[in-house]
C-alpha positions in Angstrom: 12.8 10.8 2.6 9.8 11.4 5.3 6.1 12.4 4.4 7.1 14.0 1.9 4.6 14.6 -1.7 7.5 14.0 -4.6 7.9 12.5 -7.9 9.7 9.4 -9.5 13.0 11.0 -10.2 13.2 11.8 -6.3 12.4 7.6 -5.5 14.7 5.4 -4.4 14.2 1.6 -4.3 12.6 -0.1 -1.7 10.0 2.8 -0.8 7.1 3.1 0.5 4.6 4.7 -1.2 0.8 5.7 -0.4 -1.6 7.6 -2.9 -4.8 8.5 -0.4 -7.4 8.3 -1.5 -10.8 9.4 -0.4 -11.5 5.9 2.0 -9.0 4.3 1.8 -4.8 4.4 0.9 -3.5 2.4 -1.3 -0.1 1.6 -0.5 3.1 0.1 -3.0 6.9 -0.6 -3.3 9.6 0.7 -5.7 11.6 -1.1 -7.1 13.3 1.1 -9.3 13.1 2.7 -12.6 9.1 4.4 -12.4 8.0 0.5 -11.3 6.0 0.0 -7.9 5.0 -3.2 -6.9 1.1 -3.7 -5.2 -1.0 -5.6 -4.0 -4.5 -4.4 -6.4 -7.7 -6.5 -6.0 -8.3 -7.0 -9.5 -10.3 -9.5 -11.6 -7.5 -11.7 -10.4 -5.6 -10.2 -7.0 -2.0 -10.5 -7.3 0.7 -8.4 -6.1 1.9 -6.7 -9.5 4.4 -4.3 -10.7 3.2 -0.5 -13.0 4.3 1.9 -13.8 4.3 5.1 -10.8 1.5 7.0 -12.7 -0.5 3.8 -12.9 -0.4 3.1 -9.7 -0.6 6.6 -8.3 -4.2 7.4 -10.5 -3.7 10.9 -11.0 -2.9 11.0 -6.4 -0.3 12.4 -4.8 2.2 10.1 -3.4 3.3 9.9 0.5 7.3 8.9 0.7 8.2 6.5 3.9 5.6 8.2 5.6 4.7 4.6 7.8 8.9 5.0 8.5 7.9 7.4 11.9 5.9 4.3 13.1 8.0 1.7 12.7 11.1 3.6 13.3 14.0 0.3 14.7 12.7 -2.0 12.0 13.2 -0.5 9.0 14.6 -2.5 6.4 17.2 -1.8 4.0 15.9 -0.6 1.1 17.1 -3.0 -1.3 16.2 -5.6 1.4 12.7 -4.0 0.9 12.4 -4.4 -3.0 13.9 -7.8 -2.8 11.1 -8.9 -1.3 8.1 -7.2 -2.8 10.0 -9.0 -5.9 9.9 -12.7 -4.5 5.8 -11.6 -3.9 5.2 -10.3 -7.8 2.4 -12.8 -9.1 1.0 -14.6 -5.8 -0.8 -14.0 -3.2 -4.7 -14.0 -2.3 -6.2 -10.8 -1.5 -8.6 -10.5 1.5 -9.2 -6.7 3.0 -8.9 -7.6 6.3 -6.1 -9.6 6.9 -3.3 -9.4 3.5 -4.4 -6.1 1.6 -1.7 -3.6 0.2 -0.4 -2.7 3.5 -0.2 -5.9 4.8 2.1 -6.7 1.1 4.1 -3.3 2.0 5.2 -3.4 5.9 5.9 -6.8 5.1 8.2 -5.9 2.6 9.6 -2.7 4.8 9.4 -3.8 7.8 9.8 -7.1 8.3 5.5 -7.4 9.1 2.7 -8.0 7.8 0.5 -5.3 9.8 -2.8 -2.8 9.3 -2.4 0.2 10.8 -3.9 2.8 8.5 -6.9 0.7 7.7 -7.5 0.0 11.5 -7.9 4.0 12.5 -9.7 4.9 9.4 -12.6 2.4 11.2 -11.5 3.3 14.4 -12.2 6.9 14.1 -15.0 6.5 12.0 -16.5 5.0 14.8 -17.3 2.2 12.3 -19.1 -1.1 13.9 -18.1 -4.1 13.0 -21.7 -4.4 11.9 -20.9 -1.3 9.6 -18.0 -2.0 9.3 -17.8 -4.3 5.7 -20.6 -2.4 4.5 -18.9 1.2 4.9 -15.9 -0.5 3.3 -16.9 -2.5 0.6 -19.3 -0.7 -1.2 -16.9 2.6 -1.9 -14.3 -0.1 -2.6 -16.6 -1.8 -5.4 -18.1 1.7 -6.5 -14.0 2.1 -6.9 -12.8 -1.0 -8.7 -16.4 -0.6 -11.4 -15.1 3.1 -12.1 
């Protein structure tokens, strides 16, 4: 499935799920049985498992949208799901160095990278002095909501 909007019945174990938000995209790995593993920067940041509905939080879901960027590096779906399951409950969170995008790219492609986050920063033309406030203010408002 490539750049496809769908709901849980069409998700396959190991699919990379993306939920576009206003200023960021949230990522997770589908584990099957309506469960998604994702890195959540909550009060206690960790990789956790939620239902698809809780993960999407009312947004539409893109499936395996990043596969075209990592064409030759896509690991098997079962391997991606196993990697995600092994990491559940663990990890530290960093907006720039260890976020939900790093988590899913490690699980599905074998390398923790942040492409969408960096592209957003560059497209917005943000300088280092304005990047953190621009990212953190909406993030904290979202977390408080």
